PDB file of N, CA, C and O in Angstrom, chain B, residues numbered from 101:
ATOM      1  N   MET B 101       0.844  -1.158   0.000  1.00  0.00           N
ATOM      2  CA  MET B 101       0.000   0.000   0.000  1.00  0.00           C
ATOM      3  C   MET B 101       0.891   1.224   0.000  1.00  0.00           C
ATOM      4  O   MET B 101       1.913   1.251   0.685  1.00  0.00           O
ATOM      5  N   ALA B 102       0.523   2.205  -0.741  1.00  0.00           N
ATOM      6  CA  ALA B 102       1.305   3.443  -0.794  1.00  0.00           C
ATOM      7  C   ALA B 102       0.374   4.636  -0.876  1.00  0.00           C
ATOM      8  O   ALA B 102      -0.729   4.554  -1.415  1.00  0.00           O
ATOM      9  N   VAL B 103       0.835   5.727  -0.338  1.00  0.00           N
ATOM     10  CA  VAL B 103       0.102   6.985  -0.400  1.00  0.00           C
ATOM     11  C   VAL B 103       1.108   8.059  -0.784  1.00  0.00           C
ATOM     12  O   VAL B 103       2.203   8.110  -0.224  1.00  0.00           O
ATOM     13  N   ARG B 104       0.756   8.897  -1.712  1.00  0.00           N
ATOM     14  CA  ARG B 104       1.641  10.000  -2.106  1.00  0.00           C
ATOM     15  C   ARG B 104       1.115  11.275  -1.467  1.00  0.00           C
ATOM     16  O   ARG B 104      -0.076  11.579  -1.536  1.00  0.00           O
ATOM     17  N   VAL B 105       2.019  12.010  -0.848  1.00  0.00           N
ATOM     18  CA  VAL B 105       1.677  13.284  -0.220  1.00  0.00           C
ATOM     19  C   VAL B 105       2.589  14.350  -0.813  1.00  0.00           C
ATOM     20  O   VAL B 105       3.811  14.258  -0.698  1.00  0.00           O
ATOM     21  N   ASP B 106       2.006  15.350  -1.440  1.00  0.00           N
ATOM     22  CA  ASP B 106       2.774  16.481  -1.971  1.00  0.00           C
ATOM     23  C   ASP B 106       2.508  17.687  -1.088  1.00  0.00           C
ATOM     24  O   ASP B 106       1.356  18.013  -0.801  1.00  0.00           O
ATOM     25  N   VAL B 107       3.570  18.344  -0.659  1.00  0.00           N
ATOM     26  CA  VAL B 107       3.449  19.552   0.152  1.00  0.00           C
ATOM     27  C   VAL B 107       4.100  20.685  -0.612  1.00  0.00           C
ATOM     28  O   VAL B 107       5.286  20.618  -0.932  1.00  0.00           O
ATOM     29  N   THR B 108       3.338  21.721  -0.907  1.00  0.00           N
ATOM     30  CA  THR B 108       3.856  22.882  -1.616  1.00  0.00           C
ATOM     31  C   THR B 108       3.628  24.110  -0.744  1.00  0.00           C
ATOM     32  O   THR B 108       2.514  24.349  -0.276  1.00  0.00           O
ATOM     33  N   THR B 109       4.676  24.879  -0.530  1.00  0.00           N
ATOM     34  CA  THR B 109       4.542  26.068   0.309  1.00  0.00           C
ATOM     35  C   THR B 109       4.777  27.360  -0.468  1.00  0.00           C
ATOM     36  O   THR B 109       4.264  28.405  -0.067  1.00  0.00           O
ATOM     37  N   ALA B 110       5.517  27.328  -1.540  1.00  0.00           N
ATOM     38  CA  ALA B 110       5.769  28.515  -2.355  1.00  0.00           C
ATOM     39  C   ALA B 110       6.026  28.078  -3.790  1.00  0.00           C
ATOM     40  O   ALA B 110       6.445  26.947  -4.033  1.00  0.00           O
ATOM     41  N   LYS B 111       5.777  28.967  -4.732  1.00  0.00           N
ATOM     42  CA  LYS B 111       5.995  28.631  -6.143  1.00  0.00           C
ATOM     43  C   LYS B 111       7.466  28.650  -6.523  1.00  0.00           C
ATOM     44  O   LYS B 111       7.865  28.027  -7.507  1.00  0.00           O
ATOM     45  N   ILE B 112       8.275  29.364  -5.743  1.00  0.00           N
ATOM     46  CA  ILE B 112       9.706  29.445  -6.013  1.00  0.00           C
ATOM     47  C   ILE B 112      10.465  29.101  -4.736  1.00  0.00           C
ATOM     48  O   ILE B 112       9.908  29.218  -3.645  1.00  0.00           O
ATOM     49  N   PRO B 113      11.757  28.670  -4.852  1.00  0.00           N
ATOM     50  CA  PRO B 113      12.551  28.427  -3.655  1.00  0.00           C
ATOM     51  C   PRO B 113      12.744  29.725  -2.862  1.00  0.00           C
ATOM     52  O   PRO B 113      12.993  30.784  -3.438  1.00  0.00           O
ATOM     53  N   VAL B 114      12.627  29.629  -1.552  1.00  0.00           N
ATOM     54  CA  VAL B 114      12.774  30.797  -0.691  1.00  0.00           C
ATOM     55  C   VAL B 114      13.874  30.507   0.323  1.00  0.00           C
ATOM     56  O   VAL B 114      13.802  29.526   1.063  1.00  0.00           O
ATOM     57  N   HIS B 115      14.894  31.363   0.354  1.00  0.00           N
ATOM     58  CA  HIS B 115      15.988  31.221   1.315  1.00  0.00           C
ATOM     59  C   HIS B 115      15.467  31.570   2.704  1.00  0.00           C
ATOM     60  O   HIS B 115      14.650  32.478   2.852  1.00  0.00           O
ATOM     61  N   SER B 116      15.931  30.861   3.709  1.00  0.00           N
ATOM     62  CA  SER B 116      15.436  31.097   5.064  1.00  0.00           C
ATOM     63  C   SER B 116      15.684  32.528   5.536  1.00  0.00           C
ATOM     64  O   SER B 116      14.927  33.047   6.357  1.00  0.00           O
ATOM     65  N   GLY B 117      16.736  33.168   5.026  1.00  0.00           N
ATOM     66  CA  GLY B 117      17.001  34.553   5.398  1.00  0.00           C
ATOM     67  C   GLY B 117      15.987  35.517   4.819  1.00  0.00           C
ATOM     68  O   GLY B 117      15.746  36.584   5.383  1.00  0.00           O
ATOM     69  N   MET B 118      15.388  35.145   3.687  1.00  0.00           N
ATOM     70  CA  MET B 118      14.408  36.029   3.045  1.00  0.00           C
ATOM     71  C   MET B 118      12.985  35.743   3.522  1.00  0.00           C
ATOM     72  O   MET B 118      12.154  36.650   3.590  1.00  0.00           O
ATOM     73  N   GLY B 119      12.712  34.504   3.845  1.00  0.00           N
ATOM     74  CA  GLY B 119      11.329  34.172   4.188  1.00  0.00           C
ATOM     75  C   GLY B 119      11.185  33.367   5.451  1.00  0.00           C
ATOM     76  O   GLY B 119      10.091  32.896   5.762  1.00  0.00           O
ATOM     77  N   GLY B 120      12.270  33.196   6.193  1.00  0.00           N
ATOM     78  CA  GLY B 120      12.218  32.395   7.413  1.00  0.00           C
ATOM     79  C   GLY B 120      11.153  32.876   8.385  1.00  0.00           C
ATOM     80  O   GLY B 120      11.162  34.036   8.796  1.00  0.00           O
ATOM     81  N   GLY B 121      10.255  32.009   8.744  1.00  0.00           N
ATOM     82  CA  GLY B 121       9.175  32.361   9.668  1.00  0.00           C
ATOM     83  C   GLY B 121       7.935  32.880   8.968  1.00  0.00           C
ATOM     84  O   GLY B 121       6.819  32.632   9.425  1.00  0.00           O
ATOM     85  N   ALA B 122       8.110  33.599   7.865  1.00  0.00           N
ATOM     86  CA  ALA B 122       6.949  34.145   7.148  1.00  0.00           C
ATOM     87  C   ALA B 122       6.354  33.125   6.190  1.00  0.00           C
ATOM     88  O   ALA B 122       5.148  33.126   5.943  1.00  0.00           O
ATOM     89  N   VAL B 123       7.207  32.248   5.647  1.00  0.00           N
ATOM     90  CA  VAL B 123       6.774  31.233   4.692  1.00  0.00           C
ATOM     91  C   VAL B 123       6.725  29.892   5.413  1.00  0.00           C
ATOM     92  O   VAL B 123       7.693  29.520   6.077  1.00  0.00           O
ATOM     93  N   PRO B 124       5.621  29.159   5.298  1.00  0.00           N
ATOM     94  CA  PRO B 124       5.554  27.843   5.945  1.00  0.00           C
ATOM     95  C   PRO B 124       6.660  26.930   5.448  1.00  0.00           C
ATOM     96  O   PRO B 124       7.014  26.963   4.269  1.00  0.00           O
ATOM     97  N   ASP B 125       7.199  26.126   6.329  1.00  0.00           N
ATOM     98  CA  ASP B 125       8.248  25.179   5.982  1.00  0.00           C
ATOM     99  C   ASP B 125       7.609  23.865   5.546  1.00  0.00           C
ATOM    100  O   ASP B 125       6.831  23.276   6.297  1.00  0.00           O
ATOM    101  N   ALA B 126       7.929  23.403   4.341  1.00  0.00           N
ATOM    102  CA  ALA B 126       7.318  22.186   3.798  1.00  0.00           C
ATOM    103  C   ALA B 126       7.642  20.963   4.654  1.00  0.00           C
ATOM    104  O   ALA B 126       6.780  20.106   4.848  1.00  0.00           O
ATOM    105  N   ALA B 127       8.866  20.869   5.166  1.00  0.00           N
ATOM    106  CA  ALA B 127       9.251  19.711   5.982  1.00  0.00           C
ATOM    107  C   ALA B 127       8.441  19.661   7.275  1.00  0.00           C
ATOM    108  O   ALA B 127       8.010  18.588   7.697  1.00  0.00           O
ATOM    109  N   ILE B 128       8.233  20.812   7.901  1.00  0.00           N
ATOM    110  CA  ILE B 128       7.443  20.849   9.140  1.00  0.00           C
ATOM    111  C   ILE B 128       5.977  20.523   8.836  1.00  0.00           C
ATOM    112  O   ILE B 128       5.325  19.806   9.595  1.00  0.00           O
ATOM    113  N   ALA B 129       5.468  21.051   7.728  1.00  0.00           N
ATOM    114  CA  ALA B 129       4.081  20.749   7.346  1.00  0.00           C
ATOM    115  C   ALA B 129       3.910  19.256   7.085  1.00  0.00           C
ATOM    116  O   ALA B 129       2.924  18.664   7.525  1.00  0.00           O
ATOM    117  N   LEU B 130       4.856  18.639   6.374  1.00  0.00           N
ATOM    118  CA  LEU B 130       4.786  17.201   6.098  1.00  0.00           C
ATOM    119  C   LEU B 130       4.869  16.399   7.386  1.00  0.00           C
ATOM    120  O   LEU B 130       4.145  15.418   7.550  1.00  0.00           O
ATOM    121  N   ASN B 131       5.733  16.800   8.293  1.00  0.00           N
ATOM    122  CA  ASN B 131       5.852  16.126   9.581  1.00  0.00           C
ATOM    123  C   ASN B 131       4.531  16.181  10.352  1.00  0.00           C
ATOM    124  O   ASN B 131       4.128  15.192  10.964  1.00  0.00           O
ATOM    125  N   THR B 132       3.866  17.320  10.325  1.00  0.00           N
ATOM    126  CA  THR B 132       2.565  17.466  10.989  1.00  0.00           C
ATOM    127  C   THR B 132       1.526  16.539  10.360  1.00  0.00           C
ATOM    128  O   THR B 132       0.768  15.877  11.069  1.00  0.00           O
ATOM    129  N   ILE B 133       1.494  16.496   9.031  1.00  0.00           N
ATOM    130  CA  ILE B 133       0.544  15.630   8.317  1.00  0.00           C
ATOM    131  C   ILE B 133       0.794  14.166   8.664  1.00  0.00           C
ATOM    132  O   ILE B 133      -0.137  13.436   9.003  1.00  0.00           O
ATOM    133  N   LEU B 134       2.062  13.737   8.579  1.00  0.00           N
ATOM    134  CA  LEU B 134       2.390  12.341   8.861  1.00  0.00           C
ATOM    135  C   LEU B 134       2.095  11.982  10.313  1.00  0.00           C
ATOM    136  O   LEU B 134       1.678  10.860  10.601  1.00  0.00           O
ATOM    137  N   GLY B 135       2.307  12.922  11.227  1.00  0.00           N
ATOM    138  CA  GLY B 135       2.015  12.680  12.636  1.00  0.00           C
ATOM    139  C   GLY B 135       0.541  12.440  12.900  1.00  0.00           C
ATOM    140  O   GLY B 135       0.186  11.777  13.875  1.00  0.00           O
ATOM    141  N   ARG B 136      -0.313  12.965  12.053  1.00  0.00           N
ATOM    142  CA  ARG B 136      -1.763  12.780  12.217  1.00  0.00           C
ATOM    143  C   ARG B 136      -2.260  11.452  11.660  1.00  0.00           C
ATOM    144  O   ARG B 136      -3.428  11.107  11.835  1.00  0.00           O
ATOM    145  N   LEU B 137      -1.390  10.708  10.994  1.00  0.00           N
ATOM    146  CA  LEU B 137      -1.808   9.437  10.402  1.00  0.00           C
ATOM    147  C   LEU B 137      -1.787   8.283  11.394  1.00  0.00           C
ATOM    148  O   LEU B 137      -2.277   7.200  11.075  1.00  0.00           O
ATOM    149  N   PHE B 138      -1.243   8.477  12.568  1.00  0.00           N
ATOM    150  CA  PHE B 138      -1.205   7.410  13.564  1.00  0.00           C
ATOM    151  C   PHE B 138      -2.339   7.623  14.554  1.00  0.00           C
ATOM    152  O   PHE B 138      -2.374   8.627  15.265  1.00  0.00           O
ATOM    153  N   TRP B 139      -3.248   6.690  14.595  1.00  0.00           N
ATOM    154  CA  TRP B 139      -4.409   6.778  15.483  1.00  0.00           C
ATOM    155  C   TRP B 139      -4.493   5.553  16.381  1.00  0.00           C
ATOM    156  O   TRP B 139      -5.556   4.939  16.479  1.00  0.00           O
ATOM    157  N   ASN B 140      -3.406   5.185  17.036  1.00  0.00           N
ATOM    158  CA  ASN B 140      -3.406   4.033  17.948  1.00  0.00           C
ATOM    159  C   ASN B 140      -4.022   2.791  17.317  1.00  0.00           C
ATOM    160  O   ASN B 140      -4.895   2.156  17.909  1.00  0.00           O
ATOM    161  N   ASN B 141      -3.568   2.449  16.121  1.00  0.00           N
ATOM    162  CA  ASN B 141      -4.023   1.263  15.381  1.00  0.00           C
ATOM    163  C   ASN B 141      -5.461   1.350  14.908  1.00  0.00           C
ATOM    164  O   ASN B 141      -6.050   0.330  14.551  1.00  0.00           O
ATOM    165  N   GLY B 142      -6.035   2.528  14.898  1.00  0.00           N
ATOM    166  CA  GLY B 142      -7.381   2.721  14.343  1.00  0.00           C
ATOM    167  C   GLY B 142      -7.263   2.971  12.847  1.00  0.00           C
ATOM    168  O   GLY B 142      -6.156   2.959  12.309  1.00  0.00           O
ATOM    169  N   PRO B 143      -8.371   3.194  12.172  1.00  0.00           N
ATOM    170  CA  PRO B 143      -8.317   3.450  10.732  1.00  0.00           C
ATOM    171  C   PRO B 143      -7.612   4.770  10.424  1.00  0.00           C
ATOM    172  O   PRO B 143      -7.738   5.743  11.168  1.00  0.00           O
ATOM    173  N   LEU B 144      -6.872   4.789   9.323  1.00  0.00           N
ATOM    174  CA  LEU B 144      -6.162   5.998   8.920  1.00  0.00           C
ATOM    175  C   LEU B 144      -7.148   7.030   8.382  1.00  0.00           C
ATOM    176  O   LEU B 144      -8.094   6.667   7.684  1.00  0.00           O
ATOM    177  N   PRO B 145      -6.946   8.301   8.692  1.00  0.00           N
ATOM    178  CA  PRO B 145      -7.865   9.346   8.243  1.00  0.00           C
ATOM    179  C   PRO B 145      -7.551   9.832   6.824  1.00  0.00           C
ATOM    180  O   PRO B 145      -7.344  11.024   6.597  1.00  0.00           O
ATOM    181  N   ILE B 146      -7.520   8.892   5.875  1.00  0.00           N
ATOM    182  CA  ILE B 146      -7.235   9.225   4.481  1.00  0.00           C
ATOM    183  C   ILE B 146      -8.469   8.855   3.662  1.00  0.00           C
ATOM    184  O   ILE B 146      -8.808   7.676   3.559  1.00  0.00           O
ATOM    185  N   PRO B 147      -9.148   9.853   3.073  1.00  0.00           N
ATOM    186  CA  PRO B 147     -10.350   9.555   2.286  1.00  0.00           C
ATOM    187  C   PRO B 147     -10.058   8.541   1.177  1.00  0.00           C
ATOM    188  O   PRO B 147      -9.093   8.692   0.428  1.00  0.00           O
ATOM    189  N   GLY B 148     -10.896   7.514   1.081  1.00  0.00           N
ATOM    190  CA  GLY B 148     -10.784   6.509   0.034  1.00  0.00           C
ATOM    191  C   GLY B 148      -9.710   5.464   0.248  1.00  0.00           C
ATOM    192  O   GLY B 148      -9.573   4.559  -0.576  1.00  0.00           O
ATOM    193  N   PHE B 149      -8.942   5.552   1.323  1.00  0.00           N
ATOM    194  CA  PHE B 149      -7.820   4.647   1.554  1.00  0.00           C
ATOM    195  C   PHE B 149      -8.256   3.190   1.647  1.00  0.00           C
ATOM    196  O   PHE B 149      -7.529   2.301   1.207  1.00  0.00           O
ATOM    197  N   TYR B 150      -9.422   2.937   2.208  1.00  0.00           N
ATOM    198  CA  TYR B 150      -9.861   1.559   2.451  1.00  0.00           C
ATOM    199  C   TYR B 150     -10.882   1.056   1.427  1.00  0.00           C
ATOM    200  O   TYR B 150     -11.404  -0.048   1.578  1.00  0.00           O
ATOM    201  N   GLU B 151     -11.173   1.835   0.400  1.00  0.00           N
ATOM    202  CA  GLU B 151     -12.224   1.468  -0.554  1.00  0.00           C
ATOM    203  C   GLU B 151     -11.992   0.130  -1.244  1.00  0.00           C
ATOM    204  O   GLU B 151     -12.955  -0.594  -1.499  1.00  0.00           O
ATOM    205  N   GLN B 152     -10.756  -0.218  -1.551  1.00  0.00           N
ATOM    206  CA  GLN B 152     -10.488  -1.463  -2.261  1.00  0.00           C
ATOM    207  C   GLN B 152      -9.875  -2.533  -1.366  1.00  0.00           C
ATOM    208  O   GLN B 152      -9.399  -3.557  -1.856  1.00  0.00           O
ATOM    209  N   VAL B 153      -9.886  -2.300  -0.068  1.00  0.00           N
ATOM    210  CA  VAL B 153      -9.342  -3.281   0.866  1.00  0.00           C
ATOM    211  C   VAL B 153     -10.436  -4.282   1.223  1.00  0.00           C
ATOM    212  O   VAL B 153     -11.515  -3.916   1.690  1.00  0.00           O
ATOM    213  N   ARG B 154     -10.130  -5.542   0.991  1.00  0.00           N
ATOM    214  CA  ARG B 154     -11.086  -6.599   1.334  1.00  0.00           C
ATOM    215  C   ARG B 154     -10.813  -7.094   2.746  1.00  0.00           C
ATOM    216  O   ARG B 154      -9.653  -7.273   3.117  1.00  0.00           O
ATOM    217  N   PRO B 155     -11.842  -7.316   3.533  1.00  0.00           N
ATOM    218  CA  PRO B 155     -11.613  -7.832   4.882  1.00  0.00           C
ATOM    219  C   PRO B 155     -11.056  -9.255   4.831  1.00  0.00           C
ATOM    220  O   PRO B 155     -11.385 -10.025   3.929  1.00  0.00           O
ATOM    221  N   THR B 156     -10.224  -9.590   5.792  1.00  0.00           N
ATOM    222  CA  THR B 156      -9.673 -10.937   5.872  1.00  0.00           C
ATOM    223  C   THR B 156     -10.743 -11.874   6.413  1.00  0.00           C
ATOM    224  O   THR B 156     -11.252 -11.660   7.513  1.00  0.00           O
ATOM    225  N   PRO B 157     -11.090 -12.910   5.655  1.00  0.00           N
ATOM    226  CA  PRO B 157     -12.105 -13.838   6.156  1.00  0.00           C
ATOM    227  C   PRO B 157     -11.545 -14.677   7.308  1.00  0.00           C
ATOM    228  O   PRO B 157     -10.354 -14.987   7.331  1.00  0.00           O
ATOM    229  N   PRO B 158     -12.387 -15.035   8.243  1.00  0.00           N
ATOM    230  CA  PRO B 158     -11.921 -15.856   9.369  1.00  0.00           C
ATOM    231  C   PRO B 158     -11.726 -17.311   8.952  1.00  0.00           C
ATOM    232  O   PRO B 158     -12.393 -18.212   9.460  1.00  0.00           O
ATOM    233  N   THR B 159     -10.804 -17.521   8.024  1.00  0.00           N
ATOM    234  CA  THR B 159     -10.563 -18.867   7.507  1.00  0.00           C
ATOM    235  C   THR B 159      -9.534 -19.585   8.360  1.00  0.00           C
ATOM    236  O   THR B 159      -8.927 -19.012   9.264  1.00  0.00           O
ATOM    237  N   ARG B 160      -9.364 -20.826   8.049  1.00  0.00           N
ATOM    238  CA  ARG B 160      -8.392 -21.650   8.761  1.00  0.00           C
ATOM    239  C   ARG B 160      -6.979 -21.087   8.591  1.00  0.00           C
ATOM    240  O   ARG B 160      -6.208 -21.043   9.549  1.00  0.00           O
ATOM    241  N   SER B 161      -6.638 -20.654   7.366  1.00  0.00           N
ATOM    242  CA  SER B 161      -5.292 -20.129   7.121  1.00  0.00           C
ATOM    243  C   SER B 161      -5.082 -18.801   7.843  1.00  0.00           C
ATOM    244  O   SER B 161      -3.969 -18.529   8.292  1.00  0.00           O
ATOM    245  N   ALA B 162      -6.114 -17.964   7.969  1.00  0.00           N
ATOM    246  CA  ALA B 162      -5.984 -16.707   8.707  1.00  0.00           C
ATOM    247  C   ALA B 162      -5.730 -16.985  10.186  1.00  0.00           C
ATOM    248  O   ALA B 162      -4.929 -16.294  10.815  1.00  0.00           O
ATOM    249  N   ARG B 163      -6.394 -17.977  10.740  1.00  0.00           N
ATOM    250  CA  ARG B 163      -6.163 -18.346  12.140  1.00  0.00           C
ATOM    251  C   ARG B 163      -4.752 -18.886  12.324  1.00  0.00           C
ATOM    252  O   ARG B 163      -4.106 -18.616  13.337  1.00  0.00           O
ATOM    253  N   ARG B 164      -4.273 -19.647  11.348  1.00  0.00           N
ATOM    254  CA  ARG B 164      -2.904 -20.172  11.418  1.00  0.00           C
ATOM    255  C   ARG B 164      -1.887 -19.035  11.386  1.00  0.00           C
ATOM    256  O   ARG B 164      -0.873 -19.083  12.083  1.00  0.00           O
ATOM    257  N   PHE B 165      -2.156 -18.033  10.592  1.00  0.00           N
ATOM    258  CA  PHE B 165      -1.248 -16.905  10.479  1.00  0.00           C
ATOM    259  C   PHE B 165      -1.035 -16.233  11.839  1.00  0.00           C
ATOM    260  O   PHE B 165       0.092 -15.876  12.181  1.00  0.00           O
ATOM    261  N   THR B 166      -2.088 -16.063  12.599  1.00  0.00           N
ATOM    262  CA  THR B 166      -1.962 -15.408  13.907  1.00  0.00           C
ATOM    263  C   THR B 166      -1.194 -16.264  14.902  1.00  0.00           C
ATOM    264  O   THR B 166      -0.737 -15.749  15.922  1.00  0.00           O
ATOM    265  N   LYS B 167      -1.040 -17.562  14.633  1.00  0.00           N
ATOM    266  CA  LYS B 167      -0.332 -18.455  15.551  1.00  0.00           C
ATOM    267  C   LYS B 167       1.133 -18.675  15.166  1.00  0.00           C
ATOM    268  O   LYS B 167       1.840 -19.436  15.827  1.00  0.00           O
ATOM    269  N   LEU B 168       1.590 -18.012  14.098  1.00  0.00           N
ATOM    270  CA  LEU B 168       2.983 -18.170  13.684  1.00  0.00           C
ATOM    271  C   LEU B 168       3.910 -17.639  14.777  1.00  0.00           C
ATOM    272  O   LEU B 168       3.597 -16.640  15.425  1.00  0.00           O
ATOM    273  N   PRO B 169       5.052 -18.307  14.983  1.00  0.00           N
ATOM    274  CA  PRO B 169       5.989 -17.824  15.996  1.00  0.00           C
ATOM    275  C   PRO B 169       6.638 -16.518  15.542  1.00  0.00           C
ATOM    276  O   PRO B 169       7.181 -16.432  14.441  1.00  0.00           O
ATOM    277  N   PHE B 170       6.577 -15.523  16.388  1.00  0.00           N
ATOM    278  CA  PHE B 170       7.162 -14.228  16.057  1.00  0.00           C
ATOM    279  C   PHE B 170       7.617 -13.558  17.343  1.00  0.00           C
ATOM    280  O   PHE B 170       6.855 -13.447  18.303  1.00  0.00           O
ATOM    281  N   ASP B 171       8.856 -13.117  17.351  1.00  0.00           N
ATOM    282  CA  ASP B 171       9.416 -12.436  18.509  1.00  0.00           C
ATOM    283  C   ASP B 171       9.788 -11.024  18.077  1.00  0.00           C
ATOM    284  O   ASP B 171      10.829 -10.820  17.452  1.00  0.00           O
ATOM    285  N   ALA B 172       8.952 -10.057  18.402  1.00  0.00           N
ATOM    286  CA  ALA B 172       9.165  -8.675  17.982  1.00  0.00           C
ATOM    287  C   ALA B 172      10.480  -8.120  18.518  1.00  0.00           C
ATOM    288  O   ALA B 172      11.178  -7.397  17.807  1.00  0.00           O
ATOM    289  N   GLU B 173      10.823  -8.443  19.747  1.00  0.00           N
ATOM    290  CA  GLU B 173      12.067  -7.943  20.339  1.00  0.00           C
ATOM    291  C   GLU B 173      13.284  -8.471  19.585  1.00  0.00           C
ATOM    292  O   GLU B 173      14.229  -7.725  19.330  1.00  0.00           O
ATOM    293  N   LYS B 174      13.263  -9.757  19.229  1.00  0.00           N
ATOM    294  CA  LYS B 174      14.360 -10.348  18.458  1.00  0.00           C
ATOM    295  C   LYS B 174      14.499  -9.655  17.103  1.00  0.00           C
ATOM    296  O   LYS B 174      15.609  -9.379  16.648  1.00  0.00           O
ATOM    297  N   MET B 175      13.379  -9.380  16.474  1.00  0.00           N
ATOM    298  CA  MET B 175      13.404  -8.727  15.168  1.00  0.00           C
ATOM    299  C   MET B 175      13.973  -7.317  15.293  1.00  0.00           C
ATOM    300  O   MET B 175      14.791  -6.907  14.470  1.00  0.00           O
ATOM    301  N   ARG B 176      13.550  -6.571  16.313  1.00  0.00           N
ATOM    302  CA  ARG B 176      14.079  -5.223  16.521  1.00  0.00           C
ATOM    303  C   ARG B 176      15.603  -5.252  16.700  1.00  0.00           C
ATOM    304  O   ARG B 176      16.318  -4.424  16.135  1.00  0.00           O
ATOM    305  N   GLN B 177      16.077  -6.195  17.477  1.00  0.00           N
ATOM    306  CA  GLN B 177      17.523  -6.312  17.706  1.00  0.00           C
ATOM    307  C   GLN B 177      18.253  -6.670  16.421  1.00  0.00           C
ATOM    308  O   GLN B 177      19.311  -6.110  16.135  1.00  0.00           O
ATOM    309  N   ALA B 178      17.697  -7.606  15.634  1.00  0.00           N
ATOM    310  CA  ALA B 178      18.324  -8.030  14.389  1.00  0.00           C
ATOM    311  C   ALA B 178      18.401  -6.883  13.390  1.00  0.00           C
ATOM    312  O   ALA B 178      19.330  -6.821  12.585  1.00  0.00           O
ATOM    313  N   LEU B 179      17.435  -5.982  13.438  1.00  0.00           N
ATOM    314  CA  LEU B 179      17.410  -4.846  12.526  1.00  0.00           C
ATOM    315  C   LEU B 179      18.139  -3.628  13.081  1.00  0.00           C
ATOM    316  O   LEU B 179      18.226  -2.594  12.419  1.00  0.00           O
ATOM    317  N   GLY B 180      18.666  -3.754  14.305  1.00  0.00           N
ATOM    318  CA  GLY B 180      19.379  -2.638  14.911  1.00  0.00           C
ATOM    319  C   GLY B 180      18.469  -1.522  15.360  1.00  0.00           C
ATOM    320  O   GLY B 180      18.866  -0.357  15.362  1.00  0.00           O
ATOM    321  N   MET B 181      17.247  -1.864  15.744  1.00  0.00           N
ATOM    322  CA  MET B 181      16.280  -0.852  16.140  1.00  0.00           C
ATOM    323  C   MET B 181      16.260  -0.567  17.641  1.00  0.00           C
ATOM    324  O   MET B 181      15.555   0.336  18.091  1.00  0.00           O
ATOM    325  N   CYS B 182      17.027  -1.329  18.413  1.00  0.00           N
ATOM    326  CA  CYS B 182      17.064  -1.093  19.845  1.00  0.00           C
ATOM    327  C   CYS B 182      18.439  -1.484  20.371  1.00  0.00           C
ATOM    328  O   CYS B 182      19.218  -2.154  19.693  1.00  0.00           O
ATOM    329  N   ARG B 183      18.714  -1.051  21.586  1.00  0.00           N
ATOM    330  CA  ARG B 183      20.001  -1.383  22.200  1.00  0.00           C
ATOM    331  C   ARG B 183      20.016  -2.836  22.632  1.00  0.00           C
ATOM    332  O   ARG B 183      18.995  -3.388  23.040  1.00  0.00           O
ATOM    333  N   ARG B 184      21.176  -3.442  22.538  1.00  0.00           N
ATOM    334  CA  ARG B 184      21.321  -4.847  22.962  1.00  0.00           C
ATOM    335  C   ARG B 184      21.799  -4.929  24.363  1.00  0.00           C
ATOM    336  O   ARG B 184      21.979  -6.027  24.891  1.00  0.00           O
TER     337      ARG B 184
END
């Protein structure tokens, strides 16, 4: 799944000395937008995002999937995402 987000703040490049504070910063605006996409595992607030998503049927294979062995802490360590 992918979502494209374009943030435009000015039609031309603006040096921080010329427009600092007066012109919105695209990076800060994007950070604010992305920060609003996390809703404690609830649905994302993106219009149309779920329109083509099919619900997972409660089949035998779906139940098996939830029982697969998985150690989140081990994975984080293997990926260097936490201190050892």
